[in-house]
N, C-alpha and C positions, 0 to 999 in steps of 0.2 A: 550500464549507467542509468540512473533513475529517470533522467529527462527523456531517454529514448525507449522507455518501457512501452512495448506494443508497437513501436515504429521501426523495428529492425529491418523489415522487408522494404520499407520506403526509403531508408537512409543509407543503405549499404552501397558498396562500389558498383553493384549491378542493379541497384534499386531504381525506383520510379524517378526520384529527383536527380540522380546522376544522369539518367537518360534525358530528363527534361532540360537540364543545364548543359548537357553535352560534355560534362566533365565530372569525374568521380571525386570524392573527398580525398583520395590518395593523390590526385593530380592527373591520373590517367584519363586520356580522352575517351569519350563514349559516343556512339552513333546517336545523334539527337533524335528525340521523339518529335514528330509533327513538324510543321513549318513548311513554307514561309508564313502560312496563315495559322498562327498559333492560337489555341484556345486559352481563355482565361480559366485558370484552375481554382475552384472554390472548394475549400474544406468544409463539409457540412456536418453538423452535429450540434446538439444542445449543450447546456452547461455541463462541465466535468468531462467532456469528451476529449479534451487535450488539443484543441485547435491552436491556441496560442502556444502551448508547450511544443507542438510540432514545428510551428514556424520558428521559434527560437532555436530548436535543435537543427533545423535546416540552415539557419544563419550561422550557427556555431560550427557545423560540419563543413559547410561549403564556402564560408565567407573568406577563407584564406586563398581559395583557388579561383573563384569567380566573384565578380562584384555583386554582392547580394545585400540589399538594404532592407532592414526590418523597420516598418513604420507603424506605430500604434495610432490608428485613426481616431481613437476615443480620447487621446491625451488632451488635457486642457491647455497644454503649453502653447499650441498653435493659435488658439483663440486669444490667449493672453498676449502673445506677441503682436497679434493684429489689432488689438484694442486701441492703442494710442493713435493709430491713423486709419480709421475705418473706411476712408475714401480711397486709400491707396494700398491697403492690405486686407487680407481675409484669411480665414482658417486654411483654405485650400492653397493660397499662394505661399503661406508660411510653411505648409507641409511640403510643397514642391521645392521651395528654397532649401529646406532641410535635407531632402533627398539629394539635391544637387551638391550642397556643401559636403555631405559625407562622401559622395563619389569623387568629388574634386580632390580629396585627400586619400583616396584608396591606393594602397601600395602593392597590390598583387601583380600578377602577370600582365604586362602591357601598360601598367602605370595608371596614373590618375586620369580624370576626364575633365573636359571643359564644356561649358553650356552657353555658347554665344547666342544661339537661337532663343533659348529661354530668357537669357539676360535681356535681349532686345525687347521682348514683351513685357518683362517686369519693369524695365526702365520706363516704358511708356505708361504703365499703370501708376508709376510714381508721380505722374503729373496730377494725380488726384489728391495730393496731400492737402490738409486743411488750409495751410497758409497760402499755397499757390504761387509763392514768389520763386524766382529762379534759384535762389539760395536754398530754399526748402526742398525744391524738386531735386536739385543736385545732391543734397544730403541724403534724401530718400533713395535715389538711384544708386548712390555709392554703397548702400547696404548689399547690393547684388553684384557690384562691379568685379569682384574677384571671381565670380562664377564664369566670367567670359574667357578666362585664361587659366591654363594649368599652372600649378604653383611654380614649377621650375622654369616656366617660360614667361613668367610675369615680366612685363616691360619689353618683351620681344615679339608680342603677338602670339596667337594660337594657330600654329600651322600656317595656312594661307588664308584664314578667315579675316583677320584684322591686319591692317597695314600700319606697321610701326607700333608706337606706344599707344595703348588705350587708357592706361591709368591716368586719371586727372583730366582727360580730354573733355568729358562731359561738363565738369565743373568750369573749366576754362572757357568753353563756349557759352554756357549759361550765364556766367558772371559778367559777360559782356553786355547783358541786358540789365544789370544791376542799376538801381536808381530810377528806373522807369516805373510807372504805375501800371499795375496789371489787374484785370478782372480775374475772378477764379477761373481756372482752366483756360487761361489765355492761349490763343492760337500761336502767339509769338513764342511762348515757352515751348509748346509742343513742336513747333517748326525748328526751333534751335536744337531741341533734343534729337529730332529726326536727322537734322544736318550733322550732328555729332556722330550719330550711329553710321550714317551712310558715307560720310567723308572718311571715317576711319576704317571702313570695310574694304578689304582687298577685292579684286574682281570676283573671285570665287565666293567670298563672303557676301558681296552685294547680290550675286546670283541666288545664293541660298536664302537671303532675306526676301528676295522677290518671289521665290518658289514657295516658301513657307507662309509668309504673311500676305502674299498676293492671293492665297487661297482662303483667307478669312472671309466668312460670309459677308457679302456686299462689297468686297474689295475689287472685284472685277479684274484681278490680276495685278493690281497696283499696291505694292507693299506699304507705301506711306499711308495710303488710304486705309489699308487693312489695320495698320498699327493704330491709327487714329480711332477707327471704329472700335477696336478692341478696348482702348482706354475709355471711350465713351460708354461702352456696354458695361464695363466694370463699374464705372461711377453710377450707372443707372440702377444697379442692384437687381435683386430678384432673378428671373429667368435669364435676363440679358447678362447678368454677372456670371451666371453658371456657364453660359456659352463661352465667355472670355476665359474663365478658369479652365474649362475643358480644353480649350485650344492651347493654353499654356502647358497643360500636361502633354498634349501632342508635341509641342516644341521640345519639351524635355526628352521625350522618346526619340524625336528626330535627332537630337544631339548624340544620344547614345548609339543610334543606328549609324550615324556618320562616323563615330569613333571606331566602329567595327568594320564598316564597309570601305573605308579609305584603304589605299594600297599599304600604308604603314600599319594600319589597324589589322588588316587581313594577315599580315605577317606576325604581328606581336600579340594579338589578343586571341584567347582560347575560350570556347564555350559561349554561353549566353549570359547577359546580365539579368539580375532578378530583382523584383520589387515585391516584398512580402507585406501584405496589408492586413495587420491584426485589427480585430473589431471592425471589419469592413462593413458590418451591418449598420454602423453609425452613419450619420448624414454625410460627413466628409468622405468616408470610405465608399458609400454607395455612389457618390458623385464621381469619384475617380473610376470606379468600375463601369459606371454608365458611359463615361467619356471614352475609355479605351474600347469598350464593346461597340459603341456607336461608330467610332472611327474604323475599326476593323470590319464591321458589317459594311461600311461604305467603301472598302477596298484599300484602306491604308494598311501598310504592312511594316512591321518592325520585329526585331528578334527579342524584345524584352519579355522575360517570363514574368507574368503577373499571377501571383498566388494570393488569394484572399480568403477570408473566413465568412461563413454564412450559417446563421443559426437555423433558419428554416430548411426543411428537407428538400424543398424545390429550388433552393438557392436564393429566394427572395422574390416578393411579388413584382418588383420593378422589372425583373427579367421577362415577365410574361405580359406586359402591357396592361396589368390590372385584370386580366382574364384568367380563367382556370387553364392550366397548361394543356394545350391541345396534344402535343407530343412531348413527353418528358425529356429534359436535357440528357445528353450523354453522361454516363456515370462510370466510375471505376471503384470497385470494392477490392482493397488489397488482398483479401482472402481468396479472391477468384484467380489470382496469379498475375499474369502479364497485363500491363495496361492495354486498354482497347484501342483499336484504330479509331481515328477521329478525323472527320472532315465536316466543313460547314454545310448545312443544308442549303440547297438552292433557293433563291427567292421565288415566290409564286407570283401569279398574275396580279394579285391584290397589292403587291408592293413588297418591300423588304420584310424578311422574317423577324420574329421576336429576338430580343437580345439574347435570350436563352440559347439560341442556335450557336452562339460563340463561346459557350461555356462547357467545361468538363467538370462534373461534380465528383469530388473525391470523398467517398463516404468514410468518415473517421471510424477506424476499427475499434470494436469492443475487444476487451481482453478475452482470450480463450480461457477455458477452465484451467489448463496447465499453466499459463502465464499468471493467472490469478493466484493459484496455489504457490507458485515459486515466489511471488512477491510477498505473500503473507509469511511463508516460512523464512524468507530472508530477513524479515524484520522481527522475528522472535528473539527476545532478549534474555530468556532464561530457559533452563532445561525443562523438557516436558515430562509429565509422569509416564510411567510405563504404558505403551500402547498409543501415546499421543492423543488421548481422547479430547483433551481441551483444544489442542491445535486443530484437529479435524472439525470440531464444533465451531471454532472461530472461522476457519476456512469457509465453511458452509454459510455462516452468518454474513461474512464479508461479500461472498458471491451473490447472495440474495439481495442484500440491501444496496449493493453497488450496481447490480445489473451489468457489471463488466465495464462501467465507466472508469477510465484510468485514474482520473483525479480522485474520485470517491474511493476507489480501491486503495490508493496511496494513503489517503487520510485515515480510513478505517483500519487498514493494516498497521499503520504506525501507532494509532491509539490502542489497538488491541494487542500490541506486541507483548505487554506484560499484564494483560487482563485475564482474569479467571472467570469463565462463564459460570454463573450459578447453576445448581442442579435444575434440570427440567426448564432451562432458560428459554426465553423468547429472544429472537435475534435483536430486537430493539434494545435489549439490555446493554449491548456494547456501545450504543449511542451515548451513554452516560460516561464512557471511559474518558479520562482526562487526556488532553493533547496540548502540547506547547509547540508552536510553529517555529521552525529554524530561524534564528536571529531575532526572535520576538522576546522583548523583555517583559511582556505582560504575563500575569500568572496563568497557570494552566486553565483551560476551559474544556467543558465537555465537547467531544468531537461533533456532536449534533449541532452545537451552537456555531462551531467553526464552519461546518458544511452549509448551514443555512445562510450564514453571512456570504460565503463564497459562491454558492450556487444560485441564490435568490437576490439578496440585497446588493451584491456587487455586480449583478447581471440583470438589472431591471429591464423589462421590455422597452425597446426603443420608443414605441408609440404610447407607452403608459403616460397619461396626463400627469403633470407635476402635482396636482392636488391629491393624487392617489398614492404617491411615492411612500408616504409615511405609514399607510395602512395596508400596503400590498402583502407583506408577509403575514399579517394578522388575518386578512381575508383568505389567503390560501390555506392557512392553518385551519380555519373553520370549514373550508371546502374539502378538506381531506376526508370527511365523512360523507360527502355527496357521491351519488352514483350517476345521475343524469342532469340535464339542464333544469328540469322542474325543481328537484330538491336543492340544486345549486342556487336557483333564484330565491327559494324560500329562505335559505341561509343568508344570502346577500342582502335581501331586503331587511332582515332582522338586524344584521350587524352594521348596516349603513344608516340606521335610523339617526336622524339629527344632522346628517350630512347633506349639503346642498347638491353635490354631484354624486351620482350613483353609477356603479358598474353593474351590468347585467351578466347573466351566465354566458350569453353570446359574446360579450366584450371580453370577459376573462378567458374564455376558450380560445378566441382568436389571439389574444396576447400570449397565452401559453404556447400556441403553435408557432407564433412569430419568434418566440424565444428559443424554440427548438425542442420543447418537451413533447413527447409522443402522446397520442390519443389512445383511448381504450373504450370500447363499447359498453363496459360495465362499471367503469370508474371515472368520475369526472377529472380527478388528477390521474392522468393515464400512465405515469411512470411509477412503477412499484416502489423503487427506492425513495424517490421524493415523497411519495405518499406516506411511507413509514416514518420518514423524518418529521413530516408535519403532524401525523398522528401522535408521535412521541411528544412533540411540542404542545399539542392541544391538551393532552392528558396532564401535562405539568403546568399549564397556565394558571390554574387555581388549585388550592389544596383538595386532596381527595378526588382528583379528576373531575371537579364540578363543572368545568367548561365542556368537557367531553360529554358528560351526561346531559347537560343542558341543550347541547346541539342535537343529540339523538332524541331527546324528549320533544324538542321542537318539531322535528321531522316525523316522529311517531304520531304526534297529535295532528299534524297536517294531513297525513295519509289516513288517519282514523276518520277525519271529517270527510275526506274524499270517499272513503269506503261507505260511510253512512249515506252519502248522496248517490251511491251506485254510479259514480262517474268512471268511464273507461280509462285505462292508462294512456298516456300520450304515445303516439306512434314511435317515437325515438326513445322510449323508456327502457331502463335496464332490467325491468321486471315484467313478468307476464301478467301480473295483477296488482292493483293497488293494495290489496290485503297482504300479499307477499312483501311488498316494499315496507308497509307498516310493521309487519312482524320482524323484518330484518333489524330495523332501528330499535324495536322493543326488546329483541333478544340481547343486543349489545349494551342496553342501558338498564339491565336488571330485571327483564321480564321473561326469563327463560321458562319459568313454570307456565305462564300464559301461552307461550309459543308451543310448548309440549301439548297442552290441552287442545289447542287449535289443530296441531298436526295429527294427534290421536283421533280427533273427531272427523277429520277429512280424508283419512287414508282409505277406508273400505270403499271398494268399487272403482277406484281410480289410482292404481299403484304407480303407473308410469308418470302420469301428470303430477302425482304427489311427490315422486322422487325429484322431478325437475324443480318443483316449488321448494322442496327441502334444500336443494343446493343453492338456490337463490337466497333463501333466508339466511343460510349459514355462511355466505360469502362476506365475512366481516372480520375486522381486527378485534382481538380481545383487549379489554382495558388493562391498565397496569395493576400491579398487585399480585397476590398469590393466584396461581392458575389451578382451578379445581376440575378442569374439564377431563383430564386423563383419568382421574379417579372416578369421576361420574360416568364416563364412557365405559369403564370396566366394571361398573356396578359396585364399586367400593364405598360409594356414598348412598345412603339409604334414600329410596324414592317411594312415594305413596302411589296407590292406585292399582288397577288390574294389570295383568301381564302385558297387554298391548301398550298401555300408557308407560309402564316402566321401561319396556324395550324401546319405544320411540324416544323416551328421555335419553337413554344411553346412546342411541343412534345419532340423535341430534348433536350431542357433544363430541362424538367421534368424528362426524362429518365436519363440524366446526374446526376441529384440530386440523383436519386435512385441508380445508379451504382457506385458512388464514395464511398459509405459506410462509410463516416466520419461525418454524421449528421443524425438525425432522419428523416424518411419519414412520416409514419403514415397516418392517415385518410385524411388529407388535400391533400397530394401529390397523394394518391390513387384516390381520387375524380377527381383531375386534369387529371391524366392519363386516367381514364375511360371516362371523358368528351371529351377529345381531340381525342381519338381513335374512340369513337362513332361518333364524327363529321366527321372524315375521312371516316368512314364506310358508310355514306349516301351521300358521294360526287359522282360525275359522272365520274368515271374512272374504268377501267377494274379491277375486283377483290376487289373492295372497301368493299363489304359486308363481306368478310372473316376477316376483322379486328374487327368485333363485338366480336368474341370469344377471340381474343387477349386482348380486353379491359377488359373483365371479369378476365382473368388469371392474367394479369399484375397488375391490381388494388388490387386483393386479396393478391398478393405477397408483394406489397408496403405497404398495410395496416398492415401487420404482420412483417414489417421490414426485409423482405426476399429479396435476390438479384434476379434481373430479369435474369441475365446471371450467372449461377453458375460456380464456379471453385473451386479448392482445398482450396485456402485461404479464400474465402467467406464462404465455408462450415464450416470452423473452427469458423468463426464469428457466424454463425447460432447456432452452438452447445454451445456457451458461453452464449446465452441469458437466 
């Protein structure tokens, strides 16, 4: 099944989620993982890693056997529902009510659920309606009244929580006040509502209200006072409202726990209930995570499985109190086998530990090489030529451009299913392949446009200011040619001219990390596949690649001025010298002959340093259009000058082919590298013989499709082979 691509180990009858819920998709029981102090599980990974896809697959696989609710925390529907009564509703309360409504109608083993504890809190919040009259409060409270009772018990009470009929009781008591004049938030209305709740509560229900709401901050064990403070905090807004909303989430979990812990629940209910929080990095999602983690850190225990998503690799800055993680949270990588043992770290003398101590990070798995190849083969729509050359070339291109990200693999493999790679193609050629999304009536679009929409525009950084939303993709596109913070700032200053608000390289870097994109010490856009998408877009922004050339010329000229001033490179730079940085941008913007002249002049006497500089200069993408590098590397294109210069010219283009990482190198390029370096090693200049060892090392790497200059993003490519 496409939805479960790469998730088989997690979703099977013996998988992680079967153990977490205590029940397999087949219905068989499983020894539950962890508990009674459960960790909150956060699926970590950036765009395209399939976090939402996995949550939907968990819902679909397990939802018939255990009560599992999928909640999209970024959905605007909850804010829309809250808007008519901002004093009595919020995004959080509407989300909690939605969860409760769905569980109230769940029809699996053990039947539906009732939420009398949550209902009591929501009913008190209803006193904040704008009108403030008993009629308006009653109407608002009735939005939640059915949560207090299970459907088949309506009118008969819920177990022994309510005494007799609840439906209509609130309206009957509040309407006795009709005709009287009330100030907003009148104590008389609140008192009447509290009377309705407590008079209808059975002895056990009254004891539960006392236990739950007597524990509200400032209540001193008095539930009526607790409910009044909760309503006042909600009306106050800001942090006070967050306290009230977090407590309502606790009330919801208390209701679920009671449904399982009661004698009848113990007999009828199997496994653990689950709440799946998609887009949990959004403000409502983070608030819910913070609430449950704070409660559990404080000793509150419940069996609700909370699984959320996190873009950042560390789970989110809020988990660490704004400080760098002193000790990384516990983590689980599915490729490692069985889930790890987990227990909460003990609090130290300085006070309770960070919220991260209550988290288990599940690192979203990249597709293995075998999984990736199976997916591309499955989507082929026509017969391959003898030997399958085109299919193998497409497999390699999908692997490199996707980095194993499941969503990107699916999109690229689908678009490339009937695509023919041109002779001597660059991997980026498949980004122009047409793609029509399932169920989409729009015309076909290049797969690059689809991916840029889904990976960038549809997943803007949560902290990105509104004024930068419209230019975010354009800024990233220009930053695809940047290596470090200095050249990123040069590009950002140029492309934000005329804007009042500017982003700096530091801002963009933090936003990319917050969105889940990896970093690389040699490339400002640290994800290889994302960088290739942006490079492809940059070259097509203006006819003839004019935008591409303009950005490289801008950087070339900047570093030319730096070199003339003899300024040292910054400590965090991606190059060992300003000159090497300048030559890199000059090479990819039409200055290959000048670069050859520089390299030929600086080789004698410094062969090892020269080789390192050569690799830095050649670590660049090739512009669009016909690729003449292979012919030039093999000496098929005439070059002027003495033997040293001609050989350096060929070697530069051979190394450039290897360093771009968007086409195969293999034995032919390996032989070319070895031949050229061997030729240099027997020439008459100081240190020439030391190049013989380099010839052996580089040719071995090229033959095995390995980078000559390693960095974080090329290491990721190596692991996907």
